[in-house]
C-alpha positions in Angstrom: 21.6 -36.5 61.5 22.7 -33.0 62.4 20.5 -30.2 61.1 22.1 -28.3 58.2 22.4 -24.7 59.3 21.6 -21.8 57.0 23.6 -18.7 58.1 23.4 -15.5 56.2 26.9 -13.8 56.4 25.8 -10.4 55.1 22.7 -8.8 56.5 21.6 -5.3 57.7 19.2 -4.0 60.3 17.7 -0.5 60.9 16.8 0.7 64.4 13.1 1.5 64.8 12.7 5.3 64.5 12.1 5.7 68.3 15.4 3.9 69.1 17.5 6.5 67.3 18.7 9.2 69.7 17.4 12.8 69.0 21.0 14.2 68.5 21.4 12.0 65.4 18.4 13.8 63.8 19.3 17.2 65.2 22.8 17.0 63.7 21.6 15.5 60.4 23.7 12.3 61.0 21.1 9.6 60.5 17.4 8.9 61.3 14.3 7.0 60.1 11.0 8.8 59.7 8.2 7.9 62.1 6.2 6.1 59.3 9.3 3.9 58.6 9.2 4.8 54.9 12.6 6.6 54.6 16.1 6.5 56.1 17.5 10.0 56.2 20.6 12.1 56.5 21.1 15.8 56.0 20.4 16.4 52.2 19.9 12.7 51.7 17.1 10.1 51.8 16.5 6.6 50.7 13.3 4.6 50.7 12.9 1.7 53.2 12.2 -0.9 50.5 11.3 -3.8 52.7 9.8 -4.1 56.2 12.5 -6.6 57.1 14.8 -3.7 57.7 13.4 -3.8 61.2 13.9 -6.4 63.9 10.6 -8.2 64.3 9.9 -8.1 60.6 13.4 -9.4 60.0 12.8 -12.3 62.3 9.6 -13.2 60.4 11.4 -12.9 57.1 14.2 -15.2 58.3 11.6 -17.7 59.6 9.8 -17.7 56.2 13.0 -18.2 54.3 14.4 -20.9 56.7 17.4 -18.8 57.7 18.7 -19.9 61.1 21.1 -17.1 61.8 22.3 -13.8 60.3 25.5 -11.8 60.5 24.4 -8.1 60.8 26.9 -5.6 59.6 26.9 -1.9 60.6 24.9 0.6 58.6 27.1 2.0 55.8 25.7 5.5 56.6 27.4 5.3 60.0 31.1 5.0 59.0 31.5 8.5 60.3 33.4 10.0 57.4 33.3 13.8 57.3 31.7 14.2 60.7 33.1 16.3 63.5 35.1 14.2 66.0 32.6 14.3 68.9 29.6 13.6 66.6 31.4 10.8 64.9 32.3 9.1 68.2 28.7 9.4 69.5 27.3 8.1 66.2 29.6 5.1 66.1 29.0 4.4 69.8 25.3 4.4 69.2 25.6 1.9 66.3 27.9 -0.4 68.3 25.7 -0.4 71.4 22.6 -1.0 69.3 24.1 -3.9 67.5 25.5 -5.4 70.7 22.0 -5.2 72.2 20.5 -7.0 69.2 23.0 -9.8 69.6 22.6 -10.0 73.4 18.8 -10.1 73.2 18.6 -12.5 70.2 21.7 -14.7 70.5 20.4 -17.6 68.5 19.4 -15.3 65.6 22.2 -12.7 65.2 25.9 -12.2 65.3 26.4 -8.4 65.0 29.3 -6.3 63.9 30.8 -3.2 65.4 32.5 -0.2 63.6 35.5 2.0 64.3 37.0 5.0 62.4 40.7 4.6 61.7 41.2 8.3 61.2 41.5 8.4 65.0 43.6 5.3 65.5 44.0 5.3 69.3 40.2 5.9 69.8 39.5 3.2 67.3 41.6 0.7 69.2 40.0 1.6 72.5 36.6 1.0 70.9 37.8 -2.4 69.6 38.8 -3.3 73.1 35.4 -2.2 74.5 33.4 -4.0 71.9 35.3 -7.3 72.4 35.9 -7.2 76.1 32.7 -5.6 77.4 30.2 -6.3 74.6 31.3 -9.7 73.5 31.4 -8.9 69.8 33.6 -10.8 67.3 33.2 -9.0 64.0 34.7 -5.7 63.1 33.1 -3.8 60.2 35.4 -1.5 58.2 34.8 0.7 55.1 37.0 0.2 52.0 38.0 3.9 52.3 37.9 6.5 55.0 38.7 10.2 55.5 41.7 11.0 57.7 42.0 13.9 60.1 43.3 16.3 57.4 40.5 15.4 54.9 42.5 13.0 52.7 40.8 9.8 51.6 42.7 6.6 52.3 42.3 2.9 51.6 41.5 1.0 54.8 44.6 -1.2 54.3 46.9 1.8 54.6 50.2 1.0 56.5 49.2 3.6 59.1 46.5 1.2 60.4 48.9 -1.8 61.1 48.6 -1.2 64.8 44.8 -1.7 64.5 45.3 -4.9 62.5 47.7 -6.3 65.2 45.0 -5.8 67.8 42.4 -7.4 65.5 44.7 -10.4 65.0 45.3 -10.7 68.8 41.6 -10.9 69.4 41.1 -13.4 66.6 38.4 -11.2 65.0 36.5 -11.5 61.7 36.6 -8.4 59.6 34.0 -7.3 57.0 35.1 -4.8 54.3 32.2 -2.9 52.8 32.3 -0.1 50.3 30.4 3.3 50.7 30.9 7.1 50.3 32.4 6.7 46.8 30.5 9.9 45.7 32.5 11.9 48.3 35.8 11.3 46.6 35.2 10.0 43.1 34.5 13.2 41.1 31.6 12.1 39.1 27.9 13.1 39.2 25.9 10.7 41.3 23.5 9.5 38.6 22.0 6.2 37.4 23.0 4.6 40.7 26.6 4.4 39.3 28.2 4.4 42.8 26.3 1.3 43.9 26.4 -0.6 40.6 30.0 0.1 39.5 32.2 2.1 41.9 31.4 0.1 45.1 32.8 -2.9 43.3 35.9 -1.0 42.3 36.3 0.2 45.9 36.3 -3.4 47.1 38.9 -4.3 44.4 41.1 -1.4 45.6 40.9 -2.6 49.2 41.8 -6.2 48.2 44.7 -4.8 46.1 46.3 -3.2 49.2 45.4 -6.0 51.7 47.3 -8.5 49.5 50.1 -6.2 48.4 50.9 -5.6 52.0 50.6 -9.3 52.8 48.4 -8.7 55.8 46.7 -12.1 55.4 49.9 -13.6 56.6 51.3 -10.8 58.8 48.1 -10.8 60.9 47.2 -14.5 61.1 44.3 -14.0 63.6 42.5 -11.6 61.2 40.1 -13.1 58.7 38.8 -10.6 56.1 35.7 -10.9 54.1 34.9 -8.7 51.1 31.3 -7.7 50.4 29.7 -8.3 47.1 32.0 -11.1 46.2 34.9 -8.7 45.8 33.5 -8.9 42.3 35.9 -6.7 40.3 38.9 -8.2 42.3 38.2 -11.5 40.6 38.1 -10.4 37.0 41.1 -8.0 37.7 43.5 -10.7 39.0 45.4 -11.2 35.8 45.9 -7.5 35.2 47.3 -7.1 38.8 49.7 -10.0 38.3 50.9 -8.7 35.0 51.3 -5.2 36.5 53.3 -6.6 39.4 55.6 -8.6 37.1 55.9 -5.9 34.4 56.7 -2.9 36.7 58.6 -4.3 39.7 59.9 -0.8 40.4 56.4 0.2 41.5 56.0 -2.7 44.0 59.3 -2.7 45.9 58.8 -4.6 49.2 55.3 -5.6 48.3 53.9 -9.1 48.1 53.0 -10.8 44.8 49.2 -10.9 44.1 49.4 -14.7 43.5 50.3 -15.3 47.1 46.9 -14.2 48.3 44.7 -16.2 45.9 42.6 -18.8 47.8 44.3 -17.7 51.0 42.5 -19.2 54.1 42.2 -15.8 55.7 40.5 -14.0 52.8 36.8 -14.6 52.2 34.2 -13.3 49.8 30.4 -13.4 49.9 28.1 -14.9 47.2 26.4 -11.6 46.3 27.6 -11.3 42.7 24.1 -11.6 41.1 25.0 -14.2 38.3 26.5 -17.7 38.1 29.2 -16.6 35.6 30.6 -14.3 38.3 30.1 -16.9 41.0 31.9 -19.5 38.9 34.9 -17.2 38.5 35.0 -16.4 42.2 35.0 -20.1 43.0 37.5 -20.9 40.3 39.9 -18.2 41.7 39.4 -18.6 45.4 38.0 -22.1 45.9 34.5 -22.7 47.4 36.1 -22.8 50.9 36.7 -19.1 50.9 33.1 -18.2 49.9 30.3 -17.4 52.4 26.6 -16.9 52.0 25.8 -13.2 51.7 22.2 -12.0 50.9 22.7 -8.3 51.6 19.1 -8.2 52.8 16.9 -6.3 52.8 18.4 -3.9 50.2 17.1 -4.0 46.7 20.5 -5.1 45.5 20.4 -8.0 47.9 19.1 -11.5 47.1 15.5 -10.9 48.0 12.1 -12.2 46.9 11.5 -10.5 43.6 9.0 -11.5 40.9 10.7 -9.4 38.2 14.0 -11.3 38.8 12.2 -14.6 39.8 14.5 -14.3 42.7 14.6 -15.6 46.3 17.2 -15.9 49.1 19.6 -18.7 48.1 18.7 -18.7 44.4 22.3 -18.2 43.2 23.5 -21.4 45.0 20.5 -23.4 43.6 21.5 -22.2 40.1 25.2 -23.0 40.7 24.2 -26.5 41.7 22.1 -27.0 38.6 25.0 -25.7 36.4 27.6 -27.9 38.2 29.5 -24.9 39.4 29.1 -26.1 43.0 28.2 -29.5 44.6 25.5 -29.8 47.2 28.1 -30.3 50.0 30.0 -27.1 48.8 26.7 -25.2 49.0 26.0 -26.5 52.5 29.5 -25.3 53.6 28.9 -21.9 52.0 25.7 -21.6 54.1 27.3 -22.7 57.3 30.9 -24.1 57.8 32.6 -21.4 55.8 30.7 -18.6 57.6 31.6 -20.2 61.0 35.3 -20.5 59.8 35.3 -16.8 58.9 33.8 -15.7 62.2 35.9 -18.0 64.5 39.0 -19.1 62.6 40.7 -22.2 63.9 39.4 -21.7 67.4 37.4 -24.9 67.9 36.0 -23.7 71.2 34.7 -20.5 69.6 33.1 -22.5 66.8 31.3 -24.9 69.3 30.1 -21.9 71.3 28.7 -20.2 68.2 27.0 -23.4 67.0 25.5 -23.9 70.5 24.3 -20.3 70.5 22.6 -20.8 67.1 21.0 -24.1 67.9 20.1 -23.3 71.5 
């Protein structure tokens, strides 16, 4: 009998302090202190809450939790918003080269993502070509929102970026949409973790709104998009969007009906919604086939070992089985087949290659 794979579709990894180039610290872009206690930017710091932020410790953590493979996204701090052009290019290049090396040196353990900044569209497309053709990467990480060259904040699924999505579709890439930087354009005081707990989910819902209104899931058939954190507010918001579309057609001329995107084979969501009520709604809306495992480790909002929450990686699926929200075979698919489908699409050769890479 074939071994059931457990693939985590939403993971993060910090470089060790000595792997981060000096210019990143000099320019205040991003660094980690030598004691590995804090990740830092100019006027910003965040505690390193788990040793599995780093490679060797991450591998031990995966072994302990029986996780065969992890999809490592880029660090949200390195989307490059608000940086000068040259600094931004260097920072993104560092992130992509670092992630490529991690995948190259640990092929059975990691599939890593690369990041581009759509504010400089031609440069972004060159970087996509480099990461795919030269570095062998198959996952593009994009923020829900980005700052353009004149300082205006835009949704990633702005029509200006269609050329980029054409290239993504041509290369048959998976895309991860992840929120960040909300406090830079939502004019509220950054208090009580509101941007992580509330606004990040709204940012995901906003990006989903425009992906589906523009019908990109059909227009770019080789692009498969996954929304972080279950696209949680997008699920509860579906009825309101449908009623808005039907009630004010004058505001949606030439746009695609929200219903057309529901349970679409090119739109995925991870499991990181924190409770079975939300997971049940996600599965009811989108079907279990469009759901992938996402632990968001090792962040404290991820599905980590926690005594306070009596939590552990994979707990939400175990609870969903107990509560008859999902069957055992659906949970197995969320851990493996669905993640592979997101990463490879209908390319059977790519799927076999990935499975072989994981199983050695």
